[in-house]
LONULO-795018 format. One line per field, with one value per residue (C-alpha): x, y, z; residue in one letter. Coordinates in Angstrom, 3 decimals. Each point is the difference from the previous one (the first is absolute). Layout:
REM residues N
X (X	...)
Y (Y	...)
Z (Z	...)
res (a	...)
REM end
This chain:
REM residues 61
X (106.338	2.691	3.181	2.005	-0.180	2.130	2.918	-0.470	-0.038	2.986	2.011	-0.872	1.694	3.064	-0.187	0.782	-2.412	2.521	0.457	-3.722	-0.932	2.593	-1.215	-3.618	0.814	-1.141	1.833	1.267	-1.477	-3.397	0.255	0.938	-3.099	-2.172	1.489	-0.473	-3.644	0.559	-1.401	-2.033	1.388	-2.032	-1.130	2.851	2.602	-1.682	0.052	3.759	0.532	-2.100	1.845	3.347	-0.972	-1.562	-3.328	-3.506	-1.805	-2.353	2.953	-0.002	-3.671)
Y (-8.305	-2.031	2.018	-2.356	-2.500	2.330	-0.340	-3.765	-0.456	2.339	-1.865	-3.330	1.368	0.870	3.686	2.971	2.899	2.127	-2.528	-0.641	3.685	0.796	-2.886	1.216	3.717	1.255	1.540	-2.413	2.059	-0.115	-3.791	-0.180	1.974	-2.270	-3.195	1.276	0.939	3.718	0.909	-1.747	0.025	1.271	-2.449	0.875	-0.630	-3.203	-1.215	0.715	-1.903	-2.949	-0.196	0.209	-2.846	-2.097	0.090	1.054	2.842	-2.466	-1.423	3.193	-0.087)
Z (-158.610	1.707	-0.463	2.219	-2.845	-2.115	2.408	0.227	-3.780	-0.447	2.610	-1.636	-3.117	2.090	-0.889	2.206	0.163	-1.887	-2.814	-0.358	0.122	-2.657	-2.168	0.005	-0.088	3.392	2.943	2.673	2.829	-1.730	-0.276	3.682	0.964	-2.139	1.438	3.543	-0.585	0.529	-3.411	-2.668	-3.508	-2.901	-2.655	-2.386	2.694	1.121	-3.596	-0.189	3.226	-1.157	-3.339	1.765	2.304	-2.792	1.833	-0.934	1.725	1.661	1.966	2.090	1.000)
res (m	k	t	e	k	i	k	l	y	r	m	q	l	g	m	t	q	t	d	f	a	n	m	i	g	i	d	r	s	y	l	n	q	i	e	n	g	k	i	r	p	g	m	a	t	l	e	k	i	a	r	g	l	n	k	s	l	k	d	f	f)
REM end
């Protein structure tokens, strides 16, 4: 999984980590860890992220 794409897609939308995390219902520090490759999100969280970014799951692999 390419978690760095999450940050790229989020930034293309002009959203801060805080705004995006609040929009999809996760903690900002958790999103930060995902974007920086420190942890891998579970499938449910990845689905929330993908929906929030208007992407499909395959865009992250």
